C-alpha positions in Angstrom: 69.9 21.9 33.2 71.1 20.5 29.9 69.5 23.4 28.0 71.1 25.9 30.4 74.5 24.4 29.7 73.9 24.6 25.9 73.0 28.3 26.3 76.1 29.0 28.3 78.2 27.2 25.8 76.6 29.2 22.9 77.3 32.5 24.7 80.9 31.5 25.3 81.4 30.8 21.6 79.6 34.1 20.7 81.8 36.1 23.1 85.0 34.5 21.6 83.9 35.5 18.0 82.8 39.0 19.0 86.1 39.6 20.9 88.1 38.4 17.9 86.2 40.6 15.5 86.7 43.7 17.8 90.4 43.0 18.2 90.9 42.2 14.5 89.2 45.5 13.6 91.4 47.4 16.0 94.6 45.8 14.7 93.7 46.5 11.1 92.9 50.2 11.8 96.2 50.6 13.8 98.2 48.8 11.1 96.7 51.0 8.5 97.9 54.1 10.5 101.4 52.8 10.6 102.0 52.2 6.9 104.6 54.2 5.0 103.3 57.5 3.6 103.2 57.8 -0.2 106.1 59.5 -1.8 108.2 59.5 -4.9 110.4 56.6 -3.8 107.5 54.6 -2.6 105.5 55.2 -5.8 108.5 54.2 -8.0 109.1 51.0 -6.0 105.5 50.0 -5.9 105.3 50.5 -9.7 108.0 47.8 -10.0 106.8 45.4 -7.3 103.0 45.7 -7.6 102.7 42.5 -9.8 104.5 40.4 -7.1 103.3 42.0 -3.9 101.7 39.8 -1.3 97.9 40.0 -1.0 97.4 40.4 2.8 93.6 41.1 2.4 92.9 37.7 0.9 95.2 35.8 3.2 93.7 37.5 6.3 90.2 36.7 5.3 91.0 33.1 4.6 92.8 32.8 7.9 90.0 34.4 9.9 87.4 32.1 8.3 89.6 29.1 9.0 90.1 30.1 12.7 86.4 30.8 13.2 85.5 27.4 11.8 88.1 25.7 14.0 86.8 27.6 17.1 83.3 26.3 16.5 84.7 22.7 16.7 87.0 23.3 19.7 88.5 19.8 19.3 91.4 20.6 21.6 89.0 20.7 24.5 88.3 16.9 24.2 91.8 15.6 24.8 94.0 15.9 27.9 97.0 18.2 28.2 99.4 15.3 27.8 97.6 14.2 24.6 97.6 17.7 23.3 101.4 18.1 23.6 101.9 14.6 22.1 99.6 15.6 19.2 101.7 18.8 18.5 104.9 16.6 18.4 103.2 14.1 16.1 102.3 17.0 13.8 105.9 18.3 13.7 107.0 14.8 12.9 104.5 14.8 10.0 106.0 18.0 8.8 109.4 16.4 8.8 108.0 13.4 6.8 106.5 15.7 4.1 109.7 17.7 3.9 111.8 14.6 3.4 109.5 13.4 0.6 109.7 16.8 -1.0 113.5 16.7 -1.0 113.5 13.2 -2.5 111.2 14.4 -5.4 113.4 17.4 -6.0 116.5 15.3 -6.1 115.0 13.0 -8.8 114.3 16.0 -11.0 117.8 17.4 -10.4 119.5 14.0 -11.1 121.0 14.2 -14.6 121.0 10.4 -14.9 117.2 10.2 -14.5 115.9 10.8 -18.0 112.2 10.8 -17.1 111.9 12.2 -13.6 108.1 12.6 -13.8 107.6 8.9 -14.4 110.3 7.9 -12.0 108.9 10.0 -9.2 105.2 9.2 -9.6 104.9 6.8 -6.7 107.0 9.1 -4.5 104.8 12.1 -5.4 101.6 10.1 -4.7 103.1 9.2 -1.3 104.0 12.8 -0.7 100.6 14.1 -1.6 98.9 11.5 0.7 101.2 12.6 3.6 100.5 16.3 2.8 96.7 15.6 3.2 97.4 14.1 6.6 99.5 17.1 7.5 96.8 19.5 6.5 94.2 17.7 8.5 96.4 17.9 11.6 97.4 21.6 11.3 94.3 23.3 12.7 94.2 21.2 15.8 98.0 21.6 16.4 97.6 25.4 16.0 94.7 25.5 18.4 96.6 23.6 21.0 99.7 25.8 20.8 97.5 28.9 20.9 95.8 27.7 24.1 99.1 26.8 25.6 100.5 30.3 24.9 97.4 32.0 26.3 97.6 29.8 29.4 101.2 30.9 29.9 100.3 34.6 29.3 97.5 34.4 31.8 99.6 32.7 34.5 102.1 35.6 34.1 99.6 38.3 34.7 99.4 39.6 31.1 95.6 39.2 30.9 93.0 41.9 31.4 90.1 40.8 33.7 90.8 37.2 32.8 91.0 37.8 29.1 94.1 37.8 26.9 94.0 40.7 24.6 94.6 40.2 21.8 93.8 36.4 21.9 96.6 34.3 20.5 95.8 33.4 16.9 98.3 32.2 14.4 98.3 30.2 11.2 101.1 28.2 9.6 101.7 29.6 6.1 104.2 30.3 3.4 105.7 33.6 4.5 106.1 36.5 2.1 109.6 37.8 1.5 110.3 41.4 2.6 111.9 43.9 0.2 114.0 46.1 2.4 115.2 49.5 1.0 117.8 51.8 2.5 119.5 54.9 1.2 123.0 54.2 0.0 124.4 57.1 2.0 123.2 55.8 5.4 121.8 52.7 7.1 118.1 53.4 7.5 115.1 51.4 6.5 112.8 53.6 4.4 110.6 50.9 2.8 109.5 47.4 3.7 107.3 45.8 1.0 106.0 42.2 1.3 106.4 40.1 -1.8 104.9 36.8 -2.8 106.6 33.7 -1.4 108.4 31.5 -3.9 110.3 34.1 -5.7 113.3 32.8 -7.6 116.8 34.1 -6.7 117.1 35.6 -10.2 113.9 37.7 -9.6 115.3 39.0 -6.3 118.6 40.0 -7.9 116.9 41.7 -10.8 114.6 43.7 -8.5 117.5 44.7 -6.2 119.7 45.7 -9.1 116.9 47.7 -10.7 116.3 49.7 -7.5 120.0 50.3 -7.1 120.6 51.5 -10.7 117.4 53.5 -11.2 116.6 54.8 -7.7 120.1 55.0 -6.2 119.0 53.0 -3.1 120.3 49.8 -1.5 117.7 47.0 -1.7 117.6 43.4 -0.4 114.9 40.7 -0.5 115.0 38.8 2.9 113.2 35.7 4.2 111.4 36.1 7.5 110.0 33.7 10.1 106.7 35.3 10.8 104.6 38.4 10.5 102.5 40.1 13.2 99.3 40.2 11.2 96.1 39.1 12.9 96.0 36.1 12.9 99.8 36.1 12.9 101.6 34.4 10.0 104.2 31.8 11.0 106.5 29.7 8.8 106.4 25.9 8.9 109.0 24.3 11.0 109.8 21.0 12.6 111.5 22.6 15.6 109.2 23.0 18.7 111.7 25.4 20.3 111.7 27.6 17.3 107.9 27.4 16.8 107.0 28.3 20.4 109.4 31.3 20.2 108.0 32.6 16.9 104.4 32.4 17.9 105.2 34.1 21.1 107.3 36.8 19.3 104.4 37.6 16.9 101.9 37.7 19.7 104.0 40.3 21.5 103.9 42.4 18.3 100.1 42.1 18.4 100.1 43.1 22.1 102.3 46.1 21.3 100.2 47.2 18.3 97.4 48.1 20.7 99.7 50.4 22.6 101.9 53.5 21.7 105.1 51.5 21.1 103.5 49.3 18.5 101.4 52.1 17.0 104.6 54.0 16.3 106.5 51.0 14.9 107.3 52.8 11.6 107.8 56.3 13.0 111.6 56.0 13.4 114.3 53.3 13.0 114.9 53.6 16.8 111.3 52.7 17.6 111.4 49.8 15.2 114.5 48.5 16.9 112.9 48.9 20.3 109.8 47.0 19.1 111.8 44.2 17.6 114.1 43.9 20.6 111.2 43.8 23.0 109.4 41.2 20.9 112.6 39.1 20.7 113.2 39.3 24.5 109.6 38.6 25.4 109.1 36.0 22.7 112.1 33.9 24.0 110.8 34.2 27.5 107.3 33.1 26.7 108.5 30.4 24.3 110.7 29.0 27.1 107.7 29.1 29.5 105.6 27.0 27.0 108.5 24.5 26.8 108.9 24.2 30.5 105.1 23.7 31.1 104.2 21.4 28.2 107.4 20.1 26.5 110.0 20.0 29.3 112.2 17.5 27.5 112.8 20.1 24.8 114.1 22.9 27.0 117.5 23.7 25.4 120.5 22.3 27.1 122.3 25.6 27.3 119.3 27.1 29.2 119.4 24.3 31.8 123.2 24.7 32.2 122.9 28.4 32.7 120.3 27.9 35.4 122.4 25.3 37.3 125.5 27.5 37.0 127.3 24.8 34.9 130.5 26.4 33.7 130.3 27.5 30.1 133.1 26.2 27.9 135.5 28.9 26.8 135.3 29.8 23.2 138.3 28.8 21.2 139.9 32.1 19.9 140.5 30.3 16.6 136.8 29.6 16.1 135.1 31.9 13.7 132.7 34.2 15.7 130.0 35.4 13.3 128.5 38.1 15.6 131.8 39.6 16.5 132.9 39.7 12.8 129.6 41.2 11.8 129.8 43.8 14.5 133.3 44.9 13.2 131.9 45.0 9.7 128.9 47.3 10.7 131.2 49.6 12.7 133.5 50.1 9.7 130.6 50.6 7.3 129.1 53.2 9.6 132.5 55.0 9.7 132.9 55.1 5.9 129.3 56.3 5.4 129.7 59.0 8.0 132.7 60.2 6.0 130.6 60.2 2.8 132.6 57.5 1.1 129.7 55.3 -0.1 131.7 53.4 -2.8 134.4 52.4 -0.3 131.7 51.2 2.1 130.1 49.1 -0.6 133.4 47.6 -1.7 134.2 46.8 1.9 130.8 45.1 2.4 131.4 42.9 -0.7 134.9 41.9 0.6 133.4 41.0 4.0 130.5 39.1 2.3 133.1 36.9 0.6 135.0 36.6 3.9 131.8 35.3 5.6 131.1 33.0 2.7 134.5 31.4 3.0 133.8 30.8 6.7 130.5 29.0 6.0 128.0 31.9 6.2 126.3 32.0 2.8 125.2 35.6 2.7 123.9 36.4 -0.8 124.2 40.1 -0.5 125.7 42.4 2.2 124.6 46.0 1.8 123.0 48.9 3.6 119.6 47.3 3.4 121.0 44.1 5.1 122.1 46.1 8.1 119.0 48.2 8.2 116.9 45.0 8.6 119.0 42.7 10.7 120.4 45.5 12.8 116.9 46.0 14.4 117.1 42.6 16.2 119.5 43.7 18.9 118.7 41.6 22.0 121.9 39.6 22.1 125.3 40.9 23.5 128.0 41.6 20.9 126.1 43.9 18.6 126.2 41.7 15.5 124.6 43.5 12.5 123.6 46.3 15.0 127.2 47.4 15.5 127.5 49.9 18.2 123.8 50.9 18.2 123.0 51.5 21.9 119.2 51.0 21.5 119.0 47.2 21.9 121.3 47.2 25.0 119.1 49.9 26.5 116.0 47.8 26.1 117.8 44.8 27.7 118.9 47.0 30.6 115.3 48.2 31.0 114.1 44.6 31.1 116.5 43.8 33.9 114.7 46.4 36.1 111.6 44.3 36.3 111.0 41.1 38.2 108.2 39.9 35.9 107.7 39.9 32.2 104.2 41.4 32.6 105.7 44.4 34.5 108.2 45.0 31.7 105.7 44.7 28.8 103.1 46.8 30.5 105.7 49.5 31.1 107.7 49.4 27.8 104.6 49.3 25.6 103.7 52.9 26.6 107.1 54.3 25.4 106.8 56.3 22.2 110.4 57.4 21.6 114.0 56.4 22.3 114.3 59.5 24.5 111.4 58.2 26.5 113.2 55.0 27.1 116.3 56.8 28.2 114.2 58.8 30.7 112.9 55.6 32.1 116.5 54.4 32.5 117.3 57.7 34.3 119.7 58.8 31.5 
C-alpha cells in the first residue's frame, strides 16, 4: 500500500514536469514566431543595444531549473491554507525590511557629512546581507504558494482543461529588464520593443534615446515595467499583496493568450497589442481580486468594497489635478498635430506638457511619441489617459460586459485575430 502511494506520487511529479516542459516548448516556439522581423531600423538599433540587451535564455534556464527543484520539494503541501497565506505576508514584510536597510545604506553613502561611508555602514550592510539571505530562502515557497492560489482560482472559474490549468502558473521574482520602446516621430506606433539589462543609469538611457533620435530620426524611450510574460513569468519584487496578485495574474493571462490566436498575433499590429494588454489588464485585476477575496480578504481594496455595497463615491474636486484627463487631452492634441504633419510642434507641445505634469507632482522624465505608443496600449480604464480617443480599449471593455463569467470572456476573446474581428463580435 505504501509502495503504491509512492508510485502514484512519483507519477504525479513526473506528469507535472512533463506538462511544464511541453508548455514551455510551445511558449518558446510561439514567442519566437512573434518577434520583430529583421530590418534596417532593427539592425541599426540592435547594433547600438546589443552590449546591454537582456539575456532571456540564461534567465529562463535558471528559472526553470529553480522551479523544477522547488516542485520536487513541494513544501507548500505540508502547511495549511491559513499558514500559507500567513507565510506570504511574512515574506512581503521581509521584503520591506530588506528595502528599508538598503535605503539606509544608500543614505549613508549619499550623506556629505559621512567621510567614510564604507566603514560607517559596515554593521548595517552585514545586517542587510543577513536579512537578504532570509528573504532568498523564503522566496521559493512564497512563489509556490501564490502559484497554487492562482491556479485554484483559475480552476474554480472554469478556465481549466480536463482539470488541468494550461499553462500552469509559474512565476519568479526577479529584477525586471527595462523596455526600449521605439516609435516613428511622424506617428504614434510602436515599431520596436527591446529588453535591456536592469540597473541602467539614467544617463545611459538618455544617451541611448538621444542617439536613436539623432541618428535614426525615431522617438525612443526606456521604460520600467512590472512583469514580462515569459515562461516562467518574470515579476518585479514588491511589498504590496494587491499589486503582486494582480501582476502574477496579468502575466499568466498573457501566457494563456500566447497559446491562442490573440496572443500569437501580439506583435502583428498595434491594435492587437492594445487588445492583448487590455484583456490582460482586465482579467489580471479580476483574478487578482479573486485571490485576495479567497486568501487575503482583509486586503481587498476599500474602493472595491464600497463599489459593491453601493457606497456613494465622493465627488472629485474640480480643482484637483486629474492626471488621466490631462494626459488624454495631451494625446488628443499630439495626434492632431501629427496628423497635420507638424512633428516639431507636436514635440514642443509634449515637452511643455511634460513640464506641466512635473509641476503637478507627476515626474515624467520624457514625454514623446514612444511614451504614448507604450502606455497607450493599456486602455482598460475610462477616460482614455495616454490612449487618447483610441476606441480599441473601450471596445474590449464592452465585449467583457457581454459575458457573465471571466472564463467565457477569455475563451471567446482569445480567438480574435484582428480589431475588425472584435468589432464583428460586437455587432459593429
